[in-house]
C-alpha positions, 0 to 999 in steps of 0.5 A: 808719633814720639814716645814718652820715657817712663820709669817704674817707681817699684823696680825703677826699670825705665822704657818708652811708650807711645804719646798716645798713652800720655796720662793714663795708668797701666802696669809695669811689664816687669813687676806689674806695679801701677804706672801713670804715664806722664804727659809730654809737658811732665817730662823731666829734662836733664838740662836746659841746652841754652844753659850749658851749650856755653860751658855751664855756670859757675857758682854765682850763676854766671855762664862759663864761656871758657875752660878755667885755667889751671896755674902752673908752677913757675920758677920765678927769676929770684927762685931760678937765680937762687938755684943756679947760684947754689949750684955754681957756688957749690961747684966752685967751692968744691973745685977751689977748696977740695979735699983740704976744706972738705976734709971733715963733715963739720964742714961738709954737712952745713954745706950739704944742708945749704945746697940740698933744698935748692936741688930738690926744688929744681927736680920738682919743676920737671918731675911733678905731676901735671894732673895735680895743682902744683905747689907754689910760694912758701908752701913749695919752699918749705917742702923743698926745704924739708925733702932736701934736709932729709936727702942730706941726712941720708948722706949722713946714714950713707957715711955712717954705714961705710965707716962701719965697713958694711959698704965698700968699693966692691959693687956687690955690697952696694946691691944690699946697702943702697936700695934702702937709701933709694927707697927712703929718698923716693918715699921722702919725695913722695910725701913732700911734693905728691910724686908717685913712687917712680918719680920719687925715685928719680927725684932723689936719684937726680940729687944723688948724681949731683951731690956725687959729681960735687963730691968727686969735684971736691975730691972728698974721699969715700967712707971706706977709703978713709978708715 
């Protein structure tokens, strides 16, 4: 003999009773509230298998037969060419020009502002959160530009601190000066690309390592060596 699911309207306790009590009224065994046992035809079906066996329905009422594919961020050939071209151009200019060309921040600043957004975009493509909808198109390029400019400004702040004698070639001074720059860089990546803070720090670290390599190639002296 099958059973019927009953929910008490008083205490909301659910329990099963034999189908022979269908249509009858009795008291809840917990709170004694009167309960009318529904008939088998009155039972509420949570879902109809035929409507959901294939994955449910869309807003328009059409059956979903396969998972909805999520669009992934893709670096278009144009974007990839821009990123690679900017990196190679920066490396070539740094190698040819050297310290003769990059002796002043009047020259360094615009070059840094030019290469920083492509570097921020490149790092986002492999550090983004796979659980979030990726940024694409115009929104992605704007966020990369903002993040890149913030990173370039951090280089300016680093130069200023070094020129003031707060930072030197001695590594113990870096333990106090560098962490705030890393934190700000990580927060910038978090705000621009919705990365978690750990990946934001990695994002900024990637940028810093690449630009440090370019600086070494161009033989640009560190600020404490210029004073």
